[in-house]
C-alpha positions as CSV (number, residue, x, y, z in Angstrom):
1,M,0.0,0.0,0.0
2,R,1.3,3.4,-0.9
3,K,2.0,6.0,1.8
4,I,-0.7,8.4,0.5
5,T,-3.3,5.6,0.8
6,S,-2.1,4.6,4.3
7,D,-2.2,8.2,5.5
8,A,-5.6,8.9,3.9
9,V,-7.1,5.8,5.4
10,E,-5.7,6.6,8.9
11,A,-7.3,10.1,8.6
12,F,-10.6,8.5,7.5
13,V,-10.7,6.0,10.3
14,N,-9.7,8.6,12.9
15,G,-12.0,11.4,11.7
16,E,-9.2,13.8,10.7
17,E,-8.8,16.2,7.8
18,F,-6.4,15.1,5.1
19,R,-5.4,16.5,1.7
20,R,-2.6,15.3,-0.5
21,D,-2.4,15.3,-4.3
22,N,-5.6,13.8,-5.6
23,T,-6.9,12.5,-2.3
24,K,-8.9,14.4,0.3
25,V,-10.6,13.3,3.6
26,H,-13.2,15.7,5.0
27,S,-14.3,15.0,8.6
28,G,-17.2,16.4,10.7
29,L,-18.4,15.7,14.2
30,S,-19.5,12.1,13.5
31,N,-18.6,11.4,9.9
32,S,-15.7,11.2,7.4
33,I,-15.8,11.3,3.6
34,M,-13.0,10.3,1.3
35,Y,-12.7,11.9,-2.2
36,L,-10.4,10.9,-5.1
37,H,-10.2,13.5,-7.9
38,G,-13.2,15.2,-6.3
39,H,-15.4,12.1,-6.4
40,M,-16.8,10.6,-3.2
41,I,-15.5,7.0,-2.8
42,A,-16.1,6.3,0.9
43,S,-18.2,7.6,3.7
44,K,-18.5,6.9,7.4
45,E,-21.3,7.9,9.7
46,G,-21.0,6.6,13.2
47,N,-20.3,2.8,12.8
48,T,-21.6,2.7,9.2
49,V,-19.0,2.6,6.5
50,K,-19.9,2.6,2.8
51,I,-17.7,2.5,-0.3
52,K,-18.2,2.9,-4.1
53,D,-16.1,3.4,-7.2
54,A,-17.8,6.6,-8.3
55,G,-18.2,5.0,-11.8
56,R,-14.4,4.8,-12.3
57,Q,-12.8,1.4,-11.8
58,T,-9.2,2.5,-11.6
59,K,-6.2,1.0,-9.9
60,T,-6.0,4.1,-7.6
61,I,-9.6,3.8,-6.5
62,K,-9.2,0.1,-5.9
63,E,-6.1,0.8,-3.8
64,R,-7.9,3.4,-1.6
65,L,-10.9,1.2,-1.1
66,N,-8.8,-1.8,-0.3
67,G,-7.0,0.3,2.3
68,I,-10.4,1.1,3.9
69,L,-11.5,-2.5,3.7
70,D,-8.2,-3.6,5.4
71,A,-8.7,-1.1,8.2
72,Y,-12.2,-2.3,9.0
73,H,-12.2,-6.0,7.8
74,G,-8.7,-7.4,7.3
75,D,-10.1,-10.4,5.4
76,S,-12.0,-8.3,2.8
77,Y,-10.7,-6.9,-0.5
78,I,-11.5,-5.9,-4.0
79,F,-9.9,-7.7,-6.9
80,Q,-10.3,-7.7,-10.7
81,K,-10.8,-10.6,-13.0
82,D,-11.6,-10.4,-16.7
83,Y,-12.1,-6.6,-16.5
84,Q,-14.8,-7.0,-13.8
85,W,-14.4,-6.0,-10.1
86,Y,-15.3,-8.3,-7.3
87,L,-15.5,-7.9,-3.5
88,S,-14.3,-10.7,-1.4
89,R,-15.8,-10.3,2.1
90,H,-15.3,-12.9,4.8
91,G,-14.7,-15.6,2.1
92,E,-17.8,-14.8,0.1
93,V,-17.3,-13.2,-3.4
94,E,-19.8,-10.8,-5.0
95,E,-19.7,-8.6,-8.0
96,F,-18.7,-5.0,-7.3
97,L,-21.2,-3.0,-9.2
98,S,-20.1,0.3,-10.5
99,S,-21.4,3.5,-8.8
100,K,-23.3,1.5,-6.2
101,W,-22.7,2.2,-2.5
102,I,-21.7,-1.0,-0.6
103,E,-21.9,-1.0,3.2
104,I,-19.0,-2.8,4.8
């Protein structure tokens, strides 16, 4: 995992502000939102964390989302096979649909 991803995920989890290059984390009293190139890719309100690809399935988005998944569920990750994204969660694999919020 790249340093920018590690730092952004740490800020997201801890509810801290973060901005570096193309990644931004905005935090309020009880929520955090992660942006990549201005597109919201993750949100946290209380104990509820949601992720999405913002309609762009890129390596960078996958890396940021995998960083968040690792922070909350060490056994969950996104992978690509034959140009399609999948989410492996606790040993169960499901298709990762573009632009759809997924609660983790």
